[in-house]
C-alpha positions in Angstrom: 131.7 -71.7 -175.9 133.4 -74.8 -177.3 134.8 -77.8 -175.4 138.6 -77.9 -175.0 138.6 -81.7 -174.9 136.2 -84.6 -175.6 135.1 -86.3 -172.4 135.6 -90.0 -172.0 132.6 -92.0 -171.0 131.9 -91.9 -167.3 130.4 -94.4 -164.9 126.8 -93.4 -164.3 125.3 -93.5 -160.9 121.8 -94.1 -162.2 120.5 -90.6 -161.5 120.7 -90.9 -157.8 119.2 -88.2 -155.6 121.4 -86.2 -153.3 119.5 -87.8 -150.4 120.7 -91.2 -151.5 124.4 -90.2 -151.5 125.8 -90.4 -148.0 129.2 -90.3 -146.4 132.0 -91.2 -148.7 129.5 -91.6 -151.6 128.8 -87.9 -151.6 129.9 -86.1 -154.8 132.6 -83.6 -153.9 135.5 -81.6 -155.2 138.9 -82.5 -153.9 141.6 -80.2 -152.7 143.8 -78.8 -155.5 146.8 -76.5 -155.6 146.0 -72.8 -156.2 144.0 -72.3 -159.3 145.6 -69.4 -161.2 143.9 -67.8 -164.1 145.2 -64.7 -165.8 142.5 -62.2 -166.8 141.5 -61.8 -170.5 143.1 -65.1 -171.3 140.8 -67.9 -172.7 141.6 -71.0 -170.5 139.8 -74.1 -169.1 139.8 -74.9 -165.4 140.2 -78.6 -164.5 139.0 -79.8 -161.1 139.6 -83.2 -159.3 136.5 -84.8 -157.7 135.0 -88.0 -156.7 131.6 -89.7 -157.1 130.4 -87.2 -159.7 127.0 -88.4 -161.0 126.4 -88.9 -164.7 123.5 -86.7 -165.8 120.7 -88.9 -167.3 118.4 -88.3 -170.2 116.4 -85.1 -169.6 118.8 -83.8 -167.0 121.0 -80.7 -167.5 124.8 -81.1 -167.5 127.4 -79.4 -165.4 128.2 -75.7 -164.9 130.9 -73.7 -163.1 129.6 -70.7 -161.3 132.1 -67.9 -160.4 131.2 -64.9 -158.2 133.4 -62.1 -159.4 133.1 -58.8 -157.5 129.4 -59.5 -156.8 128.6 -60.6 -160.4 127.8 -64.2 -161.2 129.5 -65.8 -164.3 128.3 -69.2 -165.4 130.5 -71.4 -167.6 129.5 -74.8 -169.2 131.5 -77.6 -167.6 132.3 -81.1 -168.9 132.3 -84.2 -166.7 135.2 -86.4 -167.9 134.4 -89.2 -165.4 133.4 -89.6 -161.8 136.7 -88.0 -160.6 137.2 -85.1 -163.0 135.3 -82.1 -164.3 136.4 -79.1 -166.4 135.1 -75.6 -166.7 135.3 -75.0 -170.4 137.4 -72.5 -172.3 136.5 -68.9 -171.4 138.1 -65.7 -170.2 137.5 -63.8 -167.0 138.1 -60.2 -165.8 137.7 -57.9 -162.8 137.6 -54.2 -162.2 140.6 -52.1 -161.0 144.3 -52.1 -161.0 144.7 -52.0 -157.2 144.3 -55.7 -156.9 146.8 -58.1 -158.5 145.4 -61.3 -157.2 141.6 -61.7 -156.7 140.4 -65.0 -155.0 137.0 -65.9 -156.4 134.4 -68.3 -155.0 133.8 -71.3 -157.3 130.8 -73.6 -157.3 130.1 -76.6 -159.6 126.5 -77.4 -160.2 124.7 -80.1 -162.2 121.2 -80.4 -163.4 120.6 -76.7 -163.0 120.9 -76.3 -159.2 122.5 -79.3 -157.5 125.8 -78.1 -156.0 128.8 -80.3 -155.7 130.3 -80.1 -152.2 133.5 -78.1 -152.0 134.8 -79.0 -148.5 138.4 -77.8 -149.3 136.8 -74.4 -150.3 138.8 -74.3 -153.5 138.9 -70.9 -155.1 140.0 -69.5 -158.4 142.7 -66.8 -158.3 142.3 -64.3 -161.1 145.3 -62.2 -161.5 146.7 -59.3 -163.5 150.5 -59.2 -164.1 150.5 -55.4 -164.5 148.4 -54.6 -161.4 150.6 -52.9 -158.8 153.8 -53.9 -160.7 154.7 -50.7 -162.5 158.5 -51.5 -162.5 160.6 -54.3 -163.8 161.8 -55.3 -160.3 158.3 -55.5 -158.9 157.2 -57.6 -161.9 160.0 -60.1 -161.5 159.2 -60.4 -157.8 155.7 -61.8 -158.6 154.9 -65.4 -157.7 156.7 -67.5 -160.4 153.5 -69.5 -160.8 152.0 -66.4 -162.4 154.5 -66.6 -165.3 154.7 -62.8 -165.4 157.6 -61.1 -167.0 158.9 -57.6 -168.0 158.3 -56.6 -171.6 161.0 -54.0 -172.2 159.6 -52.7 -175.5 156.2 -52.0 -173.9 157.6 -51.1 -170.5 155.1 -53.2 -168.7 154.6 -56.4 -166.7 152.7 -58.9 -168.8 152.5 -62.5 -170.0 155.0 -63.7 -172.5 152.4 -64.2 -175.3 151.6 -60.5 -175.0 155.1 -59.3 -175.6 156.8 -59.1 -179.1 158.8 -62.2 -180.0 162.3 -60.7 -179.7 164.1 -62.6 -177.0 166.0 -59.6 -175.8 162.8 -57.7 -175.0 161.6 -60.3 -172.5 162.9 -60.5 -168.9 161.8 -63.2 -166.5 163.1 -64.3 -163.1 164.0 -67.9 -164.2 165.5 -66.8 -167.5 169.1 -66.1 -168.5 168.1 -62.4 -169.0 166.8 -61.6 -165.5 168.5 -58.3 -164.4 166.4 -55.1 -164.5 168.1 -52.1 -165.9 167.6 -48.4 -164.9 167.5 -48.6 -161.1 166.1 -45.4 -159.6 166.4 -43.9 -156.1 163.2 -42.0 -155.0 163.9 -41.3 -151.3 166.6 -41.4 -148.7 165.9 -41.3 -144.9 167.5 -39.6 -143.0 169.3 -37.0 -145.0 171.6 -36.0 -142.2 173.8 -37.9 -139.8 176.8 -37.5 -137.5 180.3 -37.6 -139.1 181.2 -40.5 -136.7 179.0 -42.9 -138.7 176.7 -45.7 -137.5 173.6 -44.1 -139.1 171.2 -46.5 -140.8 170.2 -44.9 -144.1 167.1 -46.2 -145.8 167.2 -46.0 -149.6 163.9 -46.5 -151.4 163.3 -46.8 -155.2 162.8 -49.1 -158.1 164.8 -52.0 -159.6 167.1 -52.2 -156.6 168.2 -55.8 -157.3 166.3 -59.0 -156.7 168.8 -60.6 -154.4 170.8 -59.1 -151.5 174.1 -60.0 -153.2 173.1 -57.7 -156.1 173.7 -54.7 -153.8 175.8 -56.1 -151.0 178.9 -54.1 -151.8 177.9 -51.3 -154.1 176.4 -48.5 -151.9 178.0 -45.1 -151.1 176.5 -42.2 -149.3 178.1 -38.8 -149.7 181.3 -40.6 -150.8 181.4 -42.8 -147.7 180.9 -46.6 -147.8 177.5 -47.6 -146.5 177.2 -51.4 -145.6 173.9 -52.9 -146.7 172.0 -54.8 -144.0 170.2 -58.1 -144.8 167.4 -57.4 -142.4 166.4 -54.1 -144.0 166.6 -55.3 -147.6 163.3 -55.5 -149.6 164.1 -56.9 -153.1 163.7 -54.3 -155.8 162.3 -51.7 -153.4 164.5 -50.9 -150.4 168.1 -50.9 -149.2 169.1 -50.2 -145.6 172.8 -49.6 -145.0 175.0 -48.5 -142.1 177.3 -45.5 -142.5 181.0 -45.7 -142.1 183.0 -42.7 -140.6 183.4 -39.6 -142.8 186.7 -37.8 -143.2 186.9 -34.1 -142.1 187.0 -33.1 -145.7 183.6 -34.7 -146.4 180.5 -32.6 -145.8 177.7 -33.7 -148.2 177.0 -35.7 -151.3 174.6 -38.0 -153.2 173.7 -41.6 -152.6 175.1 -43.8 -155.4 174.4 -47.5 -156.0 175.3 -50.2 -158.5 173.0 -53.3 -159.0 175.2 -56.4 -159.5 177.6 -54.6 -161.8 178.7 -51.0 -162.1 177.7 -50.3 -165.7 175.7 -47.2 -166.6 172.5 -49.1 -167.1 172.7 -50.6 -163.6 173.7 -47.5 -161.7 171.6 -44.9 -159.9 172.2 -41.6 -158.1 169.8 -39.9 -155.7 168.4 -36.4 -156.3 168.7 -35.7 -152.6 171.9 -34.8 -150.8 173.1 -36.4 -147.6 174.8 -34.0 -145.1 177.2 -34.7 -142.2 176.3 -32.7 -139.1 177.9 -31.8 -135.7 175.5 -32.3 -132.8 175.6 -30.2 -129.6 173.8 -30.0 -126.3 173.0 -26.9 -124.2 170.5 -27.6 -121.4 167.8 -29.9 -120.0 164.5 -29.3 -118.2 163.4 -30.3 -115.6 166.7 -31.2 -113.9 165.1 -33.3 -111.1 162.4 -35.9 -110.8 161.2 -38.7 -108.5 163.3 -41.9 -108.2 160.3 -43.9 -109.5 160.8 -42.2 -112.9 158.2 -41.1 -115.4 159.5 -37.5 -115.7 159.5 -36.2 -119.2 162.8 -34.4 -119.8 163.6 -32.1 -122.7 167.2 -31.8 -123.7 168.0 -28.8 -126.0 170.8 -28.4 -128.5 171.5 -28.2 -132.2 171.1 -30.7 -135.1 169.5 -33.2 -132.7 167.3 -34.7 -135.5 170.3 -36.0 -137.4 171.1 -39.7 -137.6 168.8 -42.7 -137.0 169.2 -43.9 -133.4 169.2 -42.0 -130.1 170.3 -43.3 -126.7 170.0 -41.1 -123.6 171.5 -42.2 -120.2 171.2 -40.6 -116.8 174.2 -42.3 -115.1 173.4 -46.0 -115.6 169.7 -45.4 -116.0 168.2 -45.2 -119.5 165.9 -42.2 -120.4 163.5 -43.7 -122.9 163.5 -41.8 -126.2 160.1 -40.2 -127.0 160.6 -37.7 -129.8 163.0 -35.1 -131.2 163.4 -32.1 -133.5 166.5 -30.1 -134.7 166.5 -28.3 -131.4 165.5 -30.8 -128.7 165.3 -34.5 -127.6 162.4 -35.6 -125.3 162.8 -38.7 -123.2 161.1 -40.3 -120.2 163.1 -41.2 -117.1 163.1 -44.8 -115.7 163.3 -45.7 -112.1 166.5 -45.4 -110.0 167.7 -47.3 -107.0 169.7 -44.3 -105.8 168.8 -40.8 -104.9 171.6 -38.7 -106.3 172.7 -36.4 -109.2 173.6 -38.3 -112.4 175.5 -37.2 -115.5 173.5 -37.0 -118.7 175.0 -38.7 -121.8 173.5 -38.6 -125.3 174.6 -40.8 -128.1 173.3 -40.5 -131.7 174.5 -43.5 -133.8 178.2 -43.6 -133.1 178.5 -40.0 -132.0 178.8 -39.3 -128.3 177.8 -35.7 -127.6 179.8 -34.1 -124.8 178.3 -31.6 -122.5 178.2 -31.3 -118.7 174.5 -31.8 -118.0 173.1 -33.4 -114.8 169.8 -34.8 -113.6 168.9 -35.3 -110.0 166.8 -38.2 -108.7 165.0 -37.3 -105.5 162.7 -39.1 -103.1 159.2 -39.9 -104.4 156.3 -37.6 -103.4 154.2 -38.5 -100.4 150.6 -37.5 -99.5 149.9 -36.8 -95.8 146.3 -35.4 -95.9 143.4 -34.8 -98.2 140.3 -32.7 -97.5 137.4 -33.2 -97.7 137.3 -37.0 -97.9 134.0 -37.0 -99.8 132.3 -35.9 -103.0 129.0 -36.6 -104.8 128.5 -39.2 -107.5 128.9 -36.7 -110.3 132.3 -35.6 -108.9 134.2 -32.4 -109.8 134.1 -31.1 -106.3 137.4 -29.6 -105.1 139.8 -31.6 -103.0 142.8 -30.1 -101.3 145.9 -32.3 -101.0 149.0 -31.9 -98.8 152.2 -33.8 -99.1 155.9 -33.6 -100.0 157.8 -33.2 -103.4 154.5 -32.6 -105.2 156.2 -30.1 -107.5 158.2 -32.9 -109.1 155.1 -34.3 -110.8 154.3 -33.1 -114.3 150.9 -34.7 -114.9 149.1 -35.3 -111.5 145.7 -37.0 -111.6 143.3 -38.3 -109.0 141.7 -41.7 -109.5 138.8 -43.8 -108.1 138.0 -47.4 -109.0 134.4 -48.3 -108.6 132.5 -51.3 -110.0 135.7 -52.5 -111.7 136.0 -49.2 -113.7 138.7 -46.6 -113.2 137.6 -42.9 -113.1 140.2 -40.2 -113.4 140.2 -36.4 -113.0 142.9 -33.7 -113.0 145.0 -32.0 -110.3 147.0 -28.8 -110.2 150.2 -28.5 -108.3 150.4 -25.3 -106.3 153.8 -25.8 -104.7 156.0 -28.6 -103.2 153.5 -29.4 -100.5 150.1 -28.5 -101.9 147.9 -29.3 -104.9 144.2 -29.2 -105.7 142.2 -31.8 -107.5 138.7 -32.3 -108.8 137.0 -35.5 -107.5 136.5 -38.1 -110.2 132.9 -38.8 -111.2 131.6 -42.3 -110.9 129.8 -43.9 -113.8 126.8 -45.7 -112.4 124.4 -47.9 -114.3 120.8 -47.1 -115.0 119.7 -49.6 -112.2 121.7 -47.8 -109.6 119.6 -46.6 -106.6 120.3 -42.9 -106.4 120.0 -42.6 -102.6 122.9 -45.0 -101.8 126.3 -43.9 -100.4 129.2 -45.3 -102.5 132.7 -46.2 -101.5 135.2 -46.8 -104.2 137.2 -50.1 -104.2 140.4 -48.0 -104.7 141.1 -44.3 -104.3 144.5 -42.7 -104.9 146.7 -40.6 -107.3 148.5 -41.1 -110.6 151.7 -39.2 -110.1 153.8 -39.9 -113.2 155.4 -43.3 -112.5 155.0 -43.3 -108.7 153.3 -46.6 -107.8 153.0 -46.2 -104.1 150.2 -43.6 -104.2 147.9 -45.3 -106.7 146.0 -46.7 -103.7 145.7 -44.4 -100.7 145.1 -46.6 -97.7 144.9 -43.6 -95.3 141.5 -42.5 -96.5 137.9 -43.8 -96.5 136.8 -41.6 -99.4 133.0 -41.6 -99.7 130.6 -40.6 -102.5 127.2 -39.2 -101.5 124.1 -39.2 -103.8 123.7 -36.4 -106.3 121.2 -33.6 -105.5 117.8 -34.3 -107.1 115.2 -31.6 -107.8 111.6 -31.8 -108.5 110.0 -30.3 -111.6 108.2 -27.0 -111.0 104.8 -28.3 -112.1 103.2 -30.6 -114.8 102.9 -27.6 -117.0 106.4 -26.4 -116.4 105.2 -23.0 -115.3 105.6 -21.5 -111.8 103.5 -18.5 -111.0 104.7 -16.1 -108.4 103.4 -13.0 -106.6 105.8 -10.1 -106.5 108.5 -10.5 -103.9 107.7 -14.2 -103.3 110.7 -16.4 -102.8 111.4 -19.1 -105.3 111.3 -22.5 -103.6 113.1 -25.3 -105.4 112.2 -28.7 -103.9 114.4 -31.8 -104.0 116.5 -34.2 -101.9 120.2 -34.9 -101.2 120.9 -31.2 -101.3 123.2 -31.4 -98.3 125.6 -34.4 -98.2 125.1 -36.4 -94.9 128.8 -36.1 -93.9 129.3 -37.5 -90.4 130.3 -35.1 -87.7 130.3 -31.9 -89.7 128.3 -29.0 -90.8 129.3 -29.4 -94.4 127.3 -28.0 -97.3 127.6 -27.8 -101.0 127.8 -24.2 -102.2 124.9 -23.3 -104.5 124.6 -20.2 -106.6 121.3 -19.2 -108.2 121.3 -16.5 -110.9 118.2 -14.8 -112.1 119.5 -13.3 -115.3 122.9 -12.1 -114.2 121.9 -11.2 -110.7 122.5 -13.7 -107.8 119.8 -14.3 -105.3 120.3 -15.0 -101.6 120.0 -18.8 -101.2 119.0 -20.7 -98.1 119.6 -24.5 -98.3 118.1 -27.4 -96.5 118.3 -31.1 -97.4 115.0 -30.9 -99.3 114.8 -27.4 -100.8 116.6 -24.3 -102.0 114.9 -21.0 -101.1 115.9 -18.1 -103.4 115.0 -14.5 -102.5 114.2 -13.2 -105.9 116.0 -10.0 -106.9 114.2 -6.8 -107.9 113.8 -7.5 -111.6 111.1 -7.2 -114.3 110.8 -8.9 -117.6 112.0 -12.4 -118.7 115.3 -13.7 -117.4 117.3 -16.9 -117.6 117.7 -18.9 -114.4 121.0 -20.7 -113.7 122.1 -22.9 -110.8 125.8 -23.6 -110.1 126.9 -26.2 -107.6 130.4 -26.3 -106.1 132.0 -28.1 -103.2 132.7 -26.7 -99.8 136.1 -25.0 -100.7 136.0 -21.6 -102.3 138.5 -20.5 -105.0 139.1 -23.8 -106.5 139.8 -24.0 -110.2 137.4 -25.3 -112.7 138.1 -28.9 -113.7 139.2 -29.4 -117.3 137.4 -32.0 -119.4 133.8 -31.7 -120.5 132.6 -28.1 -120.1 130.1 -27.6 -117.3 126.6 -27.4 -118.6 123.6 -25.5 -117.3 120.2 -24.8 -118.6 117.7 -22.0 -118.5 114.2 -21.4 -117.5 112.4 -18.0 -117.9 111.4 -15.9 -115.0 109.0 -13.0 -115.6 108.2 -10.7 -112.7 105.4 -8.1 -113.3 103.4 -5.8 -111.1 100.9 -8.4 -110.0 102.3 -11.8 -111.0 105.1 -13.7 -112.6 106.1 -17.2 -113.7 109.1 -19.4 -114.1 108.9 -21.4 -117.3 110.9 -24.5 -118.4 111.0 -25.8 -122.0 108.8 -28.8 -122.8 111.7 -31.1 -123.7 112.9 -30.9 -120.1 110.9 -34.0 -119.3 113.2 -36.1 -121.4 116.3 -35.4 -119.2 117.2 -38.0 -116.5 115.9 -37.2 -113.1 119.1 -36.1 -111.5 119.4 -33.5 -114.2 116.0 -32.0 -113.4 116.6 -29.1 -111.2 115.8 -25.5 -112.0 118.2 -25.9 -114.9 117.8 -27.9 -118.1 120.9 -29.6 -117.1 123.1 -29.5 -114.0 126.8 -30.2 -113.7 128.9 -29.8 -110.6 132.0 -27.7 -110.9 133.9 -24.9 -109.3 133.7 -21.2 -110.2 
């Protein structure tokens, strides 16, 4: 590669070592404006510097090293003097058309491996005019420093030297010929709106002007003037306009625009039609909710997906828009200072939809009692809850905060005064001592947006240790004589609840047959049923209340052993990998979870 210029003589530094160059004497590159290099164009790169050493006899000269997409490209460089160096004429390239501007690390070295400091972290920006600029408008929007333009004969964005010499074939932003022809509309959103107007219509496409004034007064939607909005305009790509009011005779039509002037080559019409719709309301559910808000209300009707903006009010209280479809609008109530019935109003853009619908704010729910006031660390034991207005709540949850972490489980409303919940499980660290009783820092309920019950001060809810079982034997085999009860040893099998004869309810199944279970704090005694052959063994654990629903969330897990009862002897066998399960999951099952059946 040849030199692009002959270097003037520099001022040698006598071959000084890097170690001798300190502080301001260090050779370094100075900050420069963005270094722009088009791909496949032979071009030098000139860099400003200071204190550049003059290579001495026997030393190698300067090189520029560019790391392009993981590949190193070395280019001979020429030191003009102590303050300037030039990477010599060469061309560069990179892969792909999805990147139009690729910053590349640049290093200048001398004598083979001594790097010149680059404290400003100057980079070379390789660029492709045609990358991601498939239309004239996108091309002329490019950074003017790139010197890209639109070559009409080739229909592509390129450098001027790559376009035929005819002046009329070349468009550039700074030139006299700078208006892109052939605008095109590719999408309009929405395609329906109320006749009263106010709908903000988004028009996307190509060559939609380069300045707002190009389209400021030349947009019509279905024959109705649509006023472009400065905030929504993206040069060449997008117009957002606000609809005027349609006449009764106007029902549907195309979107039509002119860019700067209304001549055929600067006009566009959409392929989609825009329709004027009449919106109606019919009902809402639920029609009542707590004064603290948080109720999700569904309002039904027709053509409710038309237009661009929805406002729902319950009296003076906004109902926050959530989603909609042609047949419904969903919103979430906000809090109200008053307990009364309020008229529902719905406005879509400038259309106010008239219908006599009402929503009633009522007093927030209260909780007067929960039972029991305990669970085990793994949670999921049933809790009965009594209170008032509980039927107003759509998504009731129970919560416990322990060790700074919040734990949540689900509840089910039975009626206005009762609901059942599954106690939240606590997440304890590996260093936790399994025999300790735990009290959460906070215990309460998440009842939509009701804040007063997040922390329930009336309860001292307690978590007792999980039941822990011992392995059957080192071999995992338990041999039994016919009719001998199965004894499962462990601890914490009965929670030490003060002042009560409270027990967890265990069910042990041999195959599909339950056995009669006797429970103490340290063992389960199971009277084996009259079976022969090999059978699975399963243990289920539930709280003190019968008939509670199974908590949703992770499915309860259980594991199996094998029990073989013969004429003379039998055995209960556990798989060998049981030893790898944490201790509190080592009962008669491969894995125990605590849930209701």
